[in-house]
Chimera marker file (.cmm) of the C-alpha trace (Angstrom):
<marker_set name="trace">
<marker id="1" x="20.138" y="20.279" z="-1.548" r="1" g="1" b="0" radius="0.5"/>
<marker id="2" x="16.909" y="20.117" z="-3.538" r="1" g="1" b="0" radius="0.5"/>
<marker id="3" x="13.809" y="18.412" z="-2.159" r="1" g="1" b="0" radius="0.5"/>
<marker id="4" x="14.244" y="15.616" z="-4.722" r="1" g="1" b="0" radius="0.5"/>
<marker id="5" x="17.859" y="14.974" z="-3.710" r="1" g="1" b="0" radius="0.5"/>
<marker id="6" x="16.931" y="15.153" z="-0.029" r="1" g="1" b="0" radius="0.5"/>
<marker id="7" x="14.214" y="12.492" z="-0.395" r="1" g="1" b="0" radius="0.5"/>
<marker id="8" x="16.386" y="10.177" z="-2.486" r="1" g="1" b="0" radius="0.5"/>
<marker id="9" x="19.348" y="10.534" z="-0.110" r="1" g="1" b="0" radius="0.5"/>
<marker id="10" x="17.191" y="9.703" z="2.944" r="1" g="1" b="0" radius="0.5"/>
<marker id="11" x="15.675" y="6.704" z="1.164" r="1" g="1" b="0" radius="0.5"/>
<marker id="12" x="19.071" y="5.419" z="0.065" r="1" g="1" b="0" radius="0.5"/>
<marker id="13" x="20.512" y="5.852" z="3.566" r="1" g="1" b="0" radius="0.5"/>
<marker id="14" x="17.588" y="3.849" z="5.013" r="1" g="1" b="0" radius="0.5"/>
<marker id="15" x="18.152" y="1.064" z="2.489" r="1" g="1" b="0" radius="0.5"/>
<marker id="16" x="21.857" y="0.919" z="3.277" r="1" g="1" b="0" radius="0.5"/>
<marker id="17" x="21.220" y="0.905" z="7.029" r="1" g="1" b="0" radius="0.5"/>
<marker id="18" x="18.659" y="-1.908" z="6.629" r="1" g="1" b="0" radius="0.5"/>
<marker id="19" x="20.843" y="-3.845" z="4.181" r="1" g="1" b="0" radius="0.5"/>
<marker id="20" x="18.184" y="-3.784" z="1.465" r="1" g="1" b="0" radius="0.5"/>
<marker id="21" x="19.033" y="-5.167" z="-1.990" r="1" g="1" b="0" radius="0.5"/>
<marker id="22" x="17.428" y="-2.263" z="-3.866" r="1" g="1" b="0" radius="0.5"/>
<marker id="23" x="17.955" y="1.475" z="-4.138" r="1" g="1" b="0" radius="0.5"/>
<marker id="24" x="15.887" y="2.892" z="-1.288" r="1" g="1" b="0" radius="0.5"/>
<marker id="25" x="13.044" y="2.864" z="1.246" r="1" g="1" b="0" radius="0.5"/>
<marker id="26" x="10.506" y="5.705" z="1.366" r="1" g="1" b="0" radius="0.5"/>
<marker id="27" x="7.773" y="6.874" z="3.675" r="1" g="1" b="0" radius="0.5"/>
<marker id="28" x="4.382" y="7.206" z="1.967" r="1" g="1" b="0" radius="0.5"/>
<marker id="29" x="4.664" y="11.016" z="2.057" r="1" g="1" b="0" radius="0.5"/>
<marker id="30" x="8.105" y="10.885" z="0.436" r="1" g="1" b="0" radius="0.5"/>
<marker id="31" x="6.804" y="8.496" z="-2.230" r="1" g="1" b="0" radius="0.5"/>
<marker id="32" x="3.924" y="10.836" z="-3.033" r="1" g="1" b="0" radius="0.5"/>
<marker id="33" x="6.326" y="13.767" z="-3.317" r="1" g="1" b="0" radius="0.5"/>
<marker id="34" x="8.581" y="11.806" z="-5.689" r="1" g="1" b="0" radius="0.5"/>
<marker id="35" x="5.619" y="11.027" z="-7.935" r="1" g="1" b="0" radius="0.5"/>
<marker id="36" x="5.172" y="14.788" z="-8.310" r="1" g="1" b="0" radius="0.5"/>
<marker id="37" x="8.871" y="15.668" z="-8.579" r="1" g="1" b="0" radius="0.5"/>
<marker id="38" x="9.927" y="12.946" z="-11.044" r="1" g="1" b="0" radius="0.5"/>
<marker id="39" x="7.815" y="12.892" z="-14.226" r="1" g="1" b="0" radius="0.5"/>
<marker id="40" x="8.748" y="9.323" z="-15.183" r="1" g="1" b="0" radius="0.5"/>
<marker id="41" x="8.334" y="7.825" z="-11.695" r="1" g="1" b="0" radius="0.5"/>
<marker id="42" x="5.753" y="5.059" z="-11.416" r="1" g="1" b="0" radius="0.5"/>
<marker id="43" x="4.016" y="3.686" z="-8.341" r="1" g="1" b="0" radius="0.5"/>
<marker id="44" x="3.610" y="-0.091" z="-8.669" r="1" g="1" b="0" radius="0.5"/>
<marker id="45" x="0.862" y="-1.421" z="-6.397" r="1" g="1" b="0" radius="0.5"/>
<marker id="46" x="1.563" y="-5.126" z="-5.825" r="1" g="1" b="0" radius="0.5"/>
<marker id="47" x="-1.453" y="-5.915" z="-3.647" r="1" g="1" b="0" radius="0.5"/>
<marker id="48" x="-4.054" y="-8.444" z="-4.818" r="1" g="1" b="0" radius="0.5"/>
<marker id="49" x="-7.118" y="-7.668" z="-6.926" r="1" g="1" b="0" radius="0.5"/>
<marker id="50" x="-9.240" y="-8.301" z="-3.844" r="1" g="1" b="0" radius="0.5"/>
<marker id="51" x="-7.330" y="-5.635" z="-1.918" r="1" g="1" b="0" radius="0.5"/>
<marker id="52" x="-7.688" y="-3.113" z="-4.761" r="1" g="1" b="0" radius="0.5"/>
<marker id="53" x="-11.420" y="-3.802" z="-4.986" r="1" g="1" b="0" radius="0.5"/>
<marker id="54" x="-12.248" y="-4.075" z="-1.267" r="1" g="1" b="0" radius="0.5"/>
<marker id="55" x="-9.703" y="-1.809" z="0.438" r="1" g="1" b="0" radius="0.5"/>
<marker id="56" x="-8.985" y="0.894" z="-2.132" r="1" g="1" b="0" radius="0.5"/>
<marker id="57" x="-6.885" y="1.967" z="-5.081" r="1" g="1" b="0" radius="0.5"/>
<marker id="58" x="-4.236" y="4.610" z="-5.605" r="1" g="1" b="0" radius="0.5"/>
<marker id="59" x="-5.083" y="6.732" z="-8.663" r="1" g="1" b="0" radius="0.5"/>
<marker id="60" x="-2.490" y="6.369" z="-11.412" r="1" g="1" b="0" radius="0.5"/>
<marker id="61" x="-0.740" y="3.380" z="-9.821" r="1" g="1" b="0" radius="0.5"/>
<marker id="62" x="0.306" y="0.467" z="-11.994" r="1" g="1" b="0" radius="0.5"/>
<marker id="63" x="-1.419" y="-2.585" z="-10.520" r="1" g="1" b="0" radius="0.5"/>
<marker id="64" x="0.515" y="-5.866" z="-10.789" r="1" g="1" b="0" radius="0.5"/>
<marker id="65" x="-0.265" y="-8.581" z="-8.257" r="1" g="1" b="0" radius="0.5"/>
<marker id="66" x="2.712" y="-10.049" z="-6.404" r="1" g="1" b="0" radius="0.5"/>
<marker id="67" x="0.467" y="-12.802" z="-5.033" r="1" g="1" b="0" radius="0.5"/>
<marker id="68" x="-3.095" y="-13.638" z="-5.971" r="1" g="1" b="0" radius="0.5"/>
<marker id="69" x="-6.116" y="-13.992" z="-3.731" r="1" g="1" b="0" radius="0.5"/>
<marker id="70" x="-7.208" y="-16.379" z="-2.350" r="1" g="1" b="0" radius="0.5"/>
<marker id="71" x="-4.277" y="-18.479" z="-1.335" r="1" g="1" b="0" radius="0.5"/>
<marker id="72" x="-1.415" y="-16.042" z="-1.848" r="1" g="1" b="0" radius="0.5"/>
<marker id="73" x="-0.162" y="-17.873" z="-4.929" r="1" g="1" b="0" radius="0.5"/>
<marker id="74" x="2.924" y="-16.081" z="-6.286" r="1" g="1" b="0" radius="0.5"/>
<marker id="75" x="2.511" y="-14.312" z="-9.638" r="1" g="1" b="0" radius="0.5"/>
<marker id="76" x="5.151" y="-16.075" z="-11.734" r="1" g="1" b="0" radius="0.5"/>
<marker id="77" x="4.636" y="-13.465" z="-14.464" r="1" g="1" b="0" radius="0.5"/>
<marker id="78" x="5.367" y="-10.466" z="-12.212" r="1" g="1" b="0" radius="0.5"/>
<marker id="79" x="8.663" y="-9.429" z="-13.831" r="1" g="1" b="0" radius="0.5"/>
<marker id="80" x="7.295" y="-10.004" z="-17.356" r="1" g="1" b="0" radius="0.5"/>
<marker id="81" x="4.244" y="-7.842" z="-16.570" r="1" g="1" b="0" radius="0.5"/>
<marker id="82" x="6.513" y="-5.173" z="-15.114" r="1" g="1" b="0" radius="0.5"/>
<marker id="83" x="8.781" y="-5.218" z="-18.196" r="1" g="1" b="0" radius="0.5"/>
<marker id="84" x="5.709" y="-4.832" z="-20.418" r="1" g="1" b="0" radius="0.5"/>
<marker id="85" x="4.497" y="-1.763" z="-18.494" r="1" g="1" b="0" radius="0.5"/>
<marker id="86" x="7.651" y="0.220" z="-17.617" r="1" g="1" b="0" radius="0.5"/>
<marker id="87" x="11.232" y="0.792" z="-18.738" r="1" g="1" b="0" radius="0.5"/>
<marker id="88" x="14.479" y="0.355" z="-16.859" r="1" g="1" b="0" radius="0.5"/>
<marker id="89" x="14.988" y="4.139" z="-17.006" r="1" g="1" b="0" radius="0.5"/>
<marker id="90" x="11.977" y="4.754" z="-14.758" r="1" g="1" b="0" radius="0.5"/>
<marker id="91" x="12.041" y="5.383" z="-11.024" r="1" g="1" b="0" radius="0.5"/>
<marker id="92" x="9.862" y="2.600" z="-9.586" r="1" g="1" b="0" radius="0.5"/>
<marker id="93" x="8.123" y="2.840" z="-6.221" r="1" g="1" b="0" radius="0.5"/>
<marker id="94" x="6.592" y="-0.392" z="-4.927" r="1" g="1" b="0" radius="0.5"/>
<marker id="95" x="3.704" y="-0.483" z="-2.449" r="1" g="1" b="0" radius="0.5"/>
<marker id="96" x="1.584" y="-3.207" z="-0.851" r="1" g="1" b="0" radius="0.5"/>
<marker id="97" x="-0.544" y="-3.375" z="2.304" r="1" g="1" b="0" radius="0.5"/>
<marker id="98" x="2.273" y="-3.045" z="4.842" r="1" g="1" b="0" radius="0.5"/>
<marker id="99" x="5.594" y="-2.938" z="2.959" r="1" g="1" b="0" radius="0.5"/>
<marker id="100" x="6.569" y="-6.634" z="3.027" r="1" g="1" b="0" radius="0.5"/>
<marker id="101" x="5.369" y="-7.858" z="-0.393" r="1" g="1" b="0" radius="0.5"/>
<marker id="102" x="6.476" y="-4.607" z="-1.991" r="1" g="1" b="0" radius="0.5"/>
<marker id="103" x="9.953" y="-5.129" z="-0.542" r="1" g="1" b="0" radius="0.5"/>
<marker id="104" x="10.093" y="-8.566" z="-2.201" r="1" g="1" b="0" radius="0.5"/>
<marker id="105" x="8.792" y="-7.056" z="-5.457" r="1" g="1" b="0" radius="0.5"/>
<marker id="106" x="11.408" y="-4.271" z="-5.361" r="1" g="1" b="0" radius="0.5"/>
<marker id="107" x="14.102" y="-6.903" z="-4.816" r="1" g="1" b="0" radius="0.5"/>
<marker id="108" x="12.847" y="-8.994" z="-7.756" r="1" g="1" b="0" radius="0.5"/>
<marker id="109" x="12.702" y="-5.911" z="-9.999" r="1" g="1" b="0" radius="0.5"/>
<marker id="110" x="16.226" y="-4.855" z="-9.017" r="1" g="1" b="0" radius="0.5"/>
<marker id="111" x="17.506" y="-8.373" z="-9.712" r="1" g="1" b="0" radius="0.5"/>
<marker id="112" x="15.756" y="-8.246" z="-13.122" r="1" g="1" b="0" radius="0.5"/>
<marker id="113" x="17.725" y="-5.149" z="-14.120" r="1" g="1" b="0" radius="0.5"/>
<marker id="114" x="15.582" y="-2.239" z="-12.930" r="1" g="1" b="0" radius="0.5"/>
<marker id="115" x="18.158" y="-0.029" z="-11.160" r="1" g="1" b="0" radius="0.5"/>
<marker id="116" x="15.912" y="2.553" z="-9.459" r="1" g="1" b="0" radius="0.5"/>
<marker id="117" x="13.621" y="0.500" z="-7.211" r="1" g="1" b="0" radius="0.5"/>
<marker id="118" x="12.234" y="1.894" z="-3.962" r="1" g="1" b="0" radius="0.5"/>
<marker id="119" x="9.938" y="0.306" z="-1.409" r="1" g="1" b="0" radius="0.5"/>
<marker id="120" x="7.183" y="2.326" z="0.263" r="1" g="1" b="0" radius="0.5"/>
<marker id="121" x="7.524" y="1.582" z="3.970" r="1" g="1" b="0" radius="0.5"/>
<marker id="122" x="4.268" y="1.204" z="5.917" r="1" g="1" b="0" radius="0.5"/>
<marker id="123" x="2.412" y="0.388" z="2.676" r="1" g="1" b="0" radius="0.5"/>
<marker id="124" x="-1.163" y="1.342" z="1.894" r="1" g="1" b="0" radius="0.5"/>
<marker id="125" x="-2.708" y="0.379" z="5.247" r="1" g="1" b="0" radius="0.5"/>
<marker id="126" x="0.252" y="0.692" z="7.609" r="1" g="1" b="0" radius="0.5"/>
<marker id="127" x="1.293" y="-1.196" z="10.701" r="1" g="1" b="0" radius="0.5"/>
<marker id="128" x="-1.122" y="-2.959" z="13.054" r="1" g="1" b="0" radius="0.5"/>
<marker id="129" x="-2.243" y="-1.049" z="16.142" r="1" g="1" b="0" radius="0.5"/>
<marker id="130" x="-2.582" y="-2.559" z="19.642" r="1" g="1" b="0" radius="0.5"/>
<marker id="131" x="-5.929" y="-4.112" z="18.606" r="1" g="1" b="0" radius="0.5"/>
<marker id="132" x="-4.419" y="-5.702" z="15.494" r="1" g="1" b="0" radius="0.5"/>
<marker id="133" x="-6.089" y="-3.295" z="13.055" r="1" g="1" b="0" radius="0.5"/>
<marker id="134" x="-4.338" y="-1.543" z="10.199" r="1" g="1" b="0" radius="0.5"/>
<marker id="135" x="-4.944" y="1.992" z="9.000" r="1" g="1" b="0" radius="0.5"/>
<marker id="136" x="-4.834" y="3.750" z="12.355" r="1" g="1" b="0" radius="0.5"/>
<marker id="137" x="-1.080" y="4.323" z="12.848" r="1" g="1" b="0" radius="0.5"/>
<marker id="138" x="0.565" y="5.051" z="9.526" r="1" g="1" b="0" radius="0.5"/>
<marker id="139" x="0.546" y="4.124" z="5.846" r="1" g="1" b="0" radius="0.5"/>
<marker id="140" x="-0.597" y="5.758" z="2.592" r="1" g="1" b="0" radius="0.5"/>
<marker id="141" x="-4.275" y="6.143" z="3.578" r="1" g="1" b="0" radius="0.5"/>
<marker id="142" x="-3.502" y="7.321" z="7.109" r="1" g="1" b="0" radius="0.5"/>
<marker id="143" x="-1.214" y="10.031" z="5.666" r="1" g="1" b="0" radius="0.5"/>
<marker id="144" x="-4.183" y="11.407" z="3.721" r="1" g="1" b="0" radius="0.5"/>
<marker id="145" x="-2.607" y="10.682" z="0.332" r="1" g="1" b="0" radius="0.5"/>
<marker id="146" x="-4.797" y="10.162" z="-2.760" r="1" g="1" b="0" radius="0.5"/>
<marker id="147" x="-6.844" y="6.960" z="-2.921" r="1" g="1" b="0" radius="0.5"/>
<marker id="148" x="-10.288" y="5.859" z="-4.032" r="1" g="1" b="0" radius="0.5"/>
<marker id="149" x="-12.686" y="3.095" z="-3.105" r="1" g="1" b="0" radius="0.5"/>
<marker id="150" x="-15.064" y="1.468" z="-5.587" r="1" g="1" b="0" radius="0.5"/>
<link id1="1" id2="2" r="1" g="1" b="0" radius="0.2"/>
<link id1="2" id2="3" r="1" g="1" b="0" radius="0.2"/>
<link id1="3" id2="4" r="1" g="1" b="0" radius="0.2"/>
<link id1="4" id2="5" r="1" g="1" b="0" radius="0.2"/>
<link id1="5" id2="6" r="1" g="1" b="0" radius="0.2"/>
<link id1="6" id2="7" r="1" g="1" b="0" radius="0.2"/>
<link id1="7" id2="8" r="1" g="1" b="0" radius="0.2"/>
<link id1="8" id2="9" r="1" g="1" b="0" radius="0.2"/>
<link id1="9" id2="10" r="1" g="1" b="0" radius="0.2"/>
<link id1="10" id2="11" r="1" g="1" b="0" radius="0.2"/>
<link id1="11" id2="12" r="1" g="1" b="0" radius="0.2"/>
<link id1="12" id2="13" r="1" g="1" b="0" radius="0.2"/>
<link id1="13" id2="14" r="1" g="1" b="0" radius="0.2"/>
<link id1="14" id2="15" r="1" g="1" b="0" radius="0.2"/>
<link id1="15" id2="16" r="1" g="1" b="0" radius="0.2"/>
<link id1="16" id2="17" r="1" g="1" b="0" radius="0.2"/>
<link id1="17" id2="18" r="1" g="1" b="0" radius="0.2"/>
<link id1="18" id2="19" r="1" g="1" b="0" radius="0.2"/>
<link id1="19" id2="20" r="1" g="1" b="0" radius="0.2"/>
<link id1="20" id2="21" r="1" g="1" b="0" radius="0.2"/>
<link id1="21" id2="22" r="1" g="1" b="0" radius="0.2"/>
<link id1="22" id2="23" r="1" g="1" b="0" radius="0.2"/>
<link id1="23" id2="24" r="1" g="1" b="0" radius="0.2"/>
<link id1="24" id2="25" r="1" g="1" b="0" radius="0.2"/>
<link id1="25" id2="26" r="1" g="1" b="0" radius="0.2"/>
<link id1="26" id2="27" r="1" g="1" b="0" radius="0.2"/>
<link id1="27" id2="28" r="1" g="1" b="0" radius="0.2"/>
<link id1="28" id2="29" r="1" g="1" b="0" radius="0.2"/>
<link id1="29" id2="30" r="1" g="1" b="0" radius="0.2"/>
<link id1="30" id2="31" r="1" g="1" b="0" radius="0.2"/>
<link id1="31" id2="32" r="1" g="1" b="0" radius="0.2"/>
<link id1="32" id2="33" r="1" g="1" b="0" radius="0.2"/>
<link id1="33" id2="34" r="1" g="1" b="0" radius="0.2"/>
<link id1="34" id2="35" r="1" g="1" b="0" radius="0.2"/>
<link id1="35" id2="36" r="1" g="1" b="0" radius="0.2"/>
<link id1="36" id2="37" r="1" g="1" b="0" radius="0.2"/>
<link id1="37" id2="38" r="1" g="1" b="0" radius="0.2"/>
<link id1="38" id2="39" r="1" g="1" b="0" radius="0.2"/>
<link id1="39" id2="40" r="1" g="1" b="0" radius="0.2"/>
<link id1="40" id2="41" r="1" g="1" b="0" radius="0.2"/>
<link id1="41" id2="42" r="1" g="1" b="0" radius="0.2"/>
<link id1="42" id2="43" r="1" g="1" b="0" radius="0.2"/>
<link id1="43" id2="44" r="1" g="1" b="0" radius="0.2"/>
<link id1="44" id2="45" r="1" g="1" b="0" radius="0.2"/>
<link id1="45" id2="46" r="1" g="1" b="0" radius="0.2"/>
<link id1="46" id2="47" r="1" g="1" b="0" radius="0.2"/>
<link id1="47" id2="48" r="1" g="1" b="0" radius="0.2"/>
<link id1="48" id2="49" r="1" g="1" b="0" radius="0.2"/>
<link id1="49" id2="50" r="1" g="1" b="0" radius="0.2"/>
<link id1="50" id2="51" r="1" g="1" b="0" radius="0.2"/>
<link id1="51" id2="52" r="1" g="1" b="0" radius="0.2"/>
<link id1="52" id2="53" r="1" g="1" b="0" radius="0.2"/>
<link id1="53" id2="54" r="1" g="1" b="0" radius="0.2"/>
<link id1="54" id2="55" r="1" g="1" b="0" radius="0.2"/>
<link id1="55" id2="56" r="1" g="1" b="0" radius="0.2"/>
<link id1="56" id2="57" r="1" g="1" b="0" radius="0.2"/>
<link id1="57" id2="58" r="1" g="1" b="0" radius="0.2"/>
<link id1="58" id2="59" r="1" g="1" b="0" radius="0.2"/>
<link id1="59" id2="60" r="1" g="1" b="0" radius="0.2"/>
<link id1="60" id2="61" r="1" g="1" b="0" radius="0.2"/>
<link id1="61" id2="62" r="1" g="1" b="0" radius="0.2"/>
<link id1="62" id2="63" r="1" g="1" b="0" radius="0.2"/>
<link id1="63" id2="64" r="1" g="1" b="0" radius="0.2"/>
<link id1="64" id2="65" r="1" g="1" b="0" radius="0.2"/>
<link id1="65" id2="66" r="1" g="1" b="0" radius="0.2"/>
<link id1="66" id2="67" r="1" g="1" b="0" radius="0.2"/>
<link id1="67" id2="68" r="1" g="1" b="0" radius="0.2"/>
<link id1="68" id2="69" r="1" g="1" b="0" radius="0.2"/>
<link id1="69" id2="70" r="1" g="1" b="0" radius="0.2"/>
<link id1="70" id2="71" r="1" g="1" b="0" radius="0.2"/>
<link id1="71" id2="72" r="1" g="1" b="0" radius="0.2"/>
<link id1="72" id2="73" r="1" g="1" b="0" radius="0.2"/>
<link id1="73" id2="74" r="1" g="1" b="0" radius="0.2"/>
<link id1="74" id2="75" r="1" g="1" b="0" radius="0.2"/>
<link id1="75" id2="76" r="1" g="1" b="0" radius="0.2"/>
<link id1="76" id2="77" r="1" g="1" b="0" radius="0.2"/>
<link id1="77" id2="78" r="1" g="1" b="0" radius="0.2"/>
<link id1="78" id2="79" r="1" g="1" b="0" radius="0.2"/>
<link id1="79" id2="80" r="1" g="1" b="0" radius="0.2"/>
<link id1="80" id2="81" r="1" g="1" b="0" radius="0.2"/>
<link id1="81" id2="82" r="1" g="1" b="0" radius="0.2"/>
<link id1="82" id2="83" r="1" g="1" b="0" radius="0.2"/>
<link id1="83" id2="84" r="1" g="1" b="0" radius="0.2"/>
<link id1="84" id2="85" r="1" g="1" b="0" radius="0.2"/>
<link id1="85" id2="86" r="1" g="1" b="0" radius="0.2"/>
<link id1="86" id2="87" r="1" g="1" b="0" radius="0.2"/>
<link id1="87" id2="88" r="1" g="1" b="0" radius="0.2"/>
<link id1="88" id2="89" r="1" g="1" b="0" radius="0.2"/>
<link id1="89" id2="90" r="1" g="1" b="0" radius="0.2"/>
<link id1="90" id2="91" r="1" g="1" b="0" radius="0.2"/>
<link id1="91" id2="92" r="1" g="1" b="0" radius="0.2"/>
<link id1="92" id2="93" r="1" g="1" b="0" radius="0.2"/>
<link id1="93" id2="94" r="1" g="1" b="0" radius="0.2"/>
<link id1="94" id2="95" r="1" g="1" b="0" radius="0.2"/>
<link id1="95" id2="96" r="1" g="1" b="0" radius="0.2"/>
<link id1="96" id2="97" r="1" g="1" b="0" radius="0.2"/>
<link id1="97" id2="98" r="1" g="1" b="0" radius="0.2"/>
<link id1="98" id2="99" r="1" g="1" b="0" radius="0.2"/>
<link id1="99" id2="100" r="1" g="1" b="0" radius="0.2"/>
<link id1="100" id2="101" r="1" g="1" b="0" radius="0.2"/>
<link id1="101" id2="102" r="1" g="1" b="0" radius="0.2"/>
<link id1="102" id2="103" r="1" g="1" b="0" radius="0.2"/>
<link id1="103" id2="104" r="1" g="1" b="0" radius="0.2"/>
<link id1="104" id2="105" r="1" g="1" b="0" radius="0.2"/>
<link id1="105" id2="106" r="1" g="1" b="0" radius="0.2"/>
<link id1="106" id2="107" r="1" g="1" b="0" radius="0.2"/>
<link id1="107" id2="108" r="1" g="1" b="0" radius="0.2"/>
<link id1="108" id2="109" r="1" g="1" b="0" radius="0.2"/>
<link id1="109" id2="110" r="1" g="1" b="0" radius="0.2"/>
<link id1="110" id2="111" r="1" g="1" b="0" radius="0.2"/>
<link id1="111" id2="112" r="1" g="1" b="0" radius="0.2"/>
<link id1="112" id2="113" r="1" g="1" b="0" radius="0.2"/>
<link id1="113" id2="114" r="1" g="1" b="0" radius="0.2"/>
<link id1="114" id2="115" r="1" g="1" b="0" radius="0.2"/>
<link id1="115" id2="116" r="1" g="1" b="0" radius="0.2"/>
<link id1="116" id2="117" r="1" g="1" b="0" radius="0.2"/>
<link id1="117" id2="118" r="1" g="1" b="0" radius="0.2"/>
<link id1="118" id2="119" r="1" g="1" b="0" radius="0.2"/>
<link id1="119" id2="120" r="1" g="1" b="0" radius="0.2"/>
<link id1="120" id2="121" r="1" g="1" b="0" radius="0.2"/>
<link id1="121" id2="122" r="1" g="1" b="0" radius="0.2"/>
<link id1="122" id2="123" r="1" g="1" b="0" radius="0.2"/>
<link id1="123" id2="124" r="1" g="1" b="0" radius="0.2"/>
<link id1="124" id2="125" r="1" g="1" b="0" radius="0.2"/>
<link id1="125" id2="126" r="1" g="1" b="0" radius="0.2"/>
<link id1="126" id2="127" r="1" g="1" b="0" radius="0.2"/>
<link id1="127" id2="128" r="1" g="1" b="0" radius="0.2"/>
<link id1="128" id2="129" r="1" g="1" b="0" radius="0.2"/>
<link id1="129" id2="130" r="1" g="1" b="0" radius="0.2"/>
<link id1="130" id2="131" r="1" g="1" b="0" radius="0.2"/>
<link id1="131" id2="132" r="1" g="1" b="0" radius="0.2"/>
<link id1="132" id2="133" r="1" g="1" b="0" radius="0.2"/>
<link id1="133" id2="134" r="1" g="1" b="0" radius="0.2"/>
<link id1="134" id2="135" r="1" g="1" b="0" radius="0.2"/>
<link id1="135" id2="136" r="1" g="1" b="0" radius="0.2"/>
<link id1="136" id2="137" r="1" g="1" b="0" radius="0.2"/>
<link id1="137" id2="138" r="1" g="1" b="0" radius="0.2"/>
<link id1="138" id2="139" r="1" g="1" b="0" radius="0.2"/>
<link id1="139" id2="140" r="1" g="1" b="0" radius="0.2"/>
<link id1="140" id2="141" r="1" g="1" b="0" radius="0.2"/>
<link id1="141" id2="142" r="1" g="1" b="0" radius="0.2"/>
<link id1="142" id2="143" r="1" g="1" b="0" radius="0.2"/>
<link id1="143" id2="144" r="1" g="1" b="0" radius="0.2"/>
<link id1="144" id2="145" r="1" g="1" b="0" radius="0.2"/>
<link id1="145" id2="146" r="1" g="1" b="0" radius="0.2"/>
<link id1="146" id2="147" r="1" g="1" b="0" radius="0.2"/>
<link id1="147" id2="148" r="1" g="1" b="0" radius="0.2"/>
<link id1="148" id2="149" r="1" g="1" b="0" radius="0.2"/>
<link id1="149" id2="150" r="1" g="1" b="0" radius="0.2"/>
</marker_set>
């Protein structure tokens, strides 16, 4: 089994086990590997503009807010913005702060006809530690994957 098939199979098995309505669930490291292995794969960062500006950005990610800041108002144009930026033939990986908003975004994309939607578990900042802080246990940044801060 190739590395690509191994990653996709694990992600699909996780999604099935969790009863997710989209293709798969990836760890940040797996998502990063897929971005290298699949030329047309696209990472869709659904965090808010404030998070991109204040917390950090992932180079090359497509940035489409799922909810805006402040107030967490849903982006009613999310699917339209996604359709404008990608095609249904692309492998789409969705990421947010912790994996919750990106799961909802992956579900919405799958329902809109994008067949290859994957959520990045743990998100950019990861789960909260015992002190309620993110970024110390897991997540994209904690894994040492590429990111920048303005």
